[in-house]
DRENLUMZA-23882 format. One record per residue (C-alpha): residue in one letter; x, y, z. Coordinates in steps of 0.1 Angstrom, whole numbers, padded with zeros to 4 digits, always signed. Each point is the difference from the previous one (the first is absolute). Example, Ala and Ser with C-alpha at 12.3 -4.5 7.8 and 13.67 -1.06 7.14 Angstrom:
2
A+0123-0045+0078
S+0014+0034-0007
This chain:
203
M+0002+0000+0003
K+0006+0033-0014
Y-0018+0035+0005
D+0006+0036-0003
V-0019+0033-0004
K-0003+0017-0027
D-0030+0023-0024
S-0014-0001+0041
T-0006-0033+0000
L+0010-0032+0019
I+0015-0028-0023
I+0003-0035+0015
E+0019-0028-0033
G+0001-0034+0008
D-0017-0029-0007
F-0031-0002+0024
E-0035-0018+0012
A-0019+0027+0007
V-0035+0010+0016
S-0012+0036-0002
T-0028+0019+0012
G+0009+0028-0019
L-0023+0013-0035
N+0007-0032-0027
G+0011-0022+0032
G-0001-0042+0005
R+0022-0020+0004
R+0024-0008-0030
R+0041-0004-0007
V+0010+0039-0005
K+0038+0010-0011
Y-0010+0030+0013
I-0018+0020+0033
F+0004+0041+0000
N-0022+0028+0024
R-0004+0029-0018
Q+0001+0035+0007
V-0030+0022-0013
P-0022+0034+0002
R-0023+0008+0041
T-0022+0008-0029
F+0002-0028-0022
N-0038-0019-0008
P+0009-0015-0041
P-0035-0011-0012
D+0026-0031-0003
P+0013-0010+0033
G+0010-0034-0014
Q+0010+0005-0036
Y+0023+0032+0019
V+0018-0029+0013
K+0001-0018-0034
D+0013+0026-0020
A+0026+0010+0034
E+0018-0032-0007
T+0004+0009-0035
V+0010+0036+0011
L+0028-0018+0019
G+0013-0023-0025
L-0006-0029+0017
E-0004-0035-0019
G-0019-0021+0014
T-0024-0017+0027
C-0005+0029+0027
F-0018+0012+0031
G-0012+0033+0007
L-0006+0025+0027
L-0006+0038+0002
T+0005+0025+0033
A+0005+0038-0001
V+0021-0002+0024
N+0039+0011-0010
M+0024-0029-0011
G+0022+0018+0027
Y-0019-0007+0026
M+0002-0038-0006
Q+0006-0030+0027
V+0027-0027-0004
I-0001-0025+0020
E+0026-0029-0002
D-0006-0031+0028
D+0018-0031-0010
Y-0013-0016-0033
L-0028+0033+0005
T+0002+0027-0018
V-0031+0023+0001
F-0004+0034-0013
V-0034+0028+0010
T-0007+0030-0010
A-0032+0017+0032
G-0022+0023-0010
V-0029+0009+0025
S-0008+0038-0007
N-0044+0008+0014
G-0004-0036+0009
S-0027-0009+0010
E-0013-0023+0026
F-0024-0016-0027
R+0024+0002-0028
A-0024+0024-0019
K+0025+0029-0008
N+0030-0008+0004
I+0030+0016-0023
G+0029-0026+0000
T+0009-0032-0005
I+0020-0028+0018
N+0020-0020-0021
I+0021-0029+0013
I+0017-0028-0023
L+0022-0030+0011
I+0015-0024-0011
S+0015-0034+0010
K+0033-0011-0012
E-0010-0031+0014
K-0028-0017-0015
L-0037+0002+0016
S-0026-0025-0005
E-0036+0007-0009
T-0011+0003+0033
A+0029+0025+0015
L-0005+0019-0033
F-0034+0012+0004
G+0008-0002+0041
A+0025+0028-0007
I-0029+0025-0018
I-0016-0008+0045
T+0027+0005+0019
A+0019+0034-0017
T-0042+0018-0002
E-0001-0011+0040
A+0036+0017+0003
K-0008+0028-0017
G-0035+0004+0017
L+0021-0006+0036
A+0024+0027-0012
L-0024+0031-0007
L-0021-0005+0035
E+0035-0002+0015
N+0007+0033-0013
A-0044+0006+0016
Y-0010+0006-0039
K-0040-0015+0008
F+0000-0018-0043
L+0019-0034-0009
G+0012+0011-0035
T-0014+0026-0025
N-0023-0010-0031
T+0026-0009-0027
D+0025-0019+0023
A+0020-0028-0019
I+0021-0031+0010
I+0024-0023-0021
V+0014-0027+0011
A+0023-0019-0024
Y+0030-0026+0007
E+0029-0008-0024
K+0004-0028-0022
A+0026-0023+0008
A+0016+0034+0019
G+0035-0016+0017
Y-0001-0028-0027
E+0017+0019-0037
G-0008-0019-0030
A-0013-0030+0026
I-0035-0008-0004
E-0024+0002+0027
S+0010-0037+0027
E-0015-0009+0029
R+0031+0011+0013
R-0009+0033+0010
L-0017+0007+0017
E-0037+0013+0005
I-0028+0019+0025
P-0025-0017+0004
Y-0019+0027+0022
A+0001+0034+0003
G-0023+0013+0030
S+0010+0031+0025
S+0009-0034+0028
T+0027-0014-0029
E+0035+0011-0010
F-0005+0009-0032
G-0035+0014+0015
K+0022+0027+0031
M+0024+0005-0031
I-0030+0017-0014
T-0016+0009+0024
K+0035+0021+0014
A+0014+0016-0035
V-0038+0015-0004
I-0005+0020+0027
K+0032+0010+0001
G+0002+0008-0044
V-0039+0020+0009
K+0010+0017+0035
A+0027+0020-0017
G-0012+0006-0034
L-0031+0015+0017
A+0030+0022+0018
L+0018+0007-0029
R-0035+0021-0010
G-0007+0011+0037
E-0025-0023-0003
């Protein structure tokens, strides 16, 4: 995996098995994952098409998952812990308890170097969401997120075995619940990322 920020966009390149709750999301094998900054007044007629067009503008040839945020990439948090890397952009201006008028987005991207079972791949979404909500509550907010939040969870295919086919010798993480080692790692990283990202924005 390698990543960089180009044209106000975080671009993560590799060979990933991933799930996304964002626009044009789902589950598939992807070559690129990106988080693109858009204006605060962003309101296109077809956001899904905007994401597809962004892939072309960014020159990303191959399957992608993309997220959108009004948060400046200079506030992005990158947390690395052993085999997990977490990218967070967080903004919650004008938060509402019922999330009806939130202006802001919290995007979370989790990349594991270790293989994840189907259960762990999807379960990580729950754990990351719980951690995001906990971070907000601990910061005295009365809501658990914004109405445009999204999460991508991915693991690197054949990570650590360059040129090799995935095999039984590779560790597979079975679960991602908050009480598991992997879940605790997610929780710690997401809370740290969300709080640090909001602090930089004065929120």
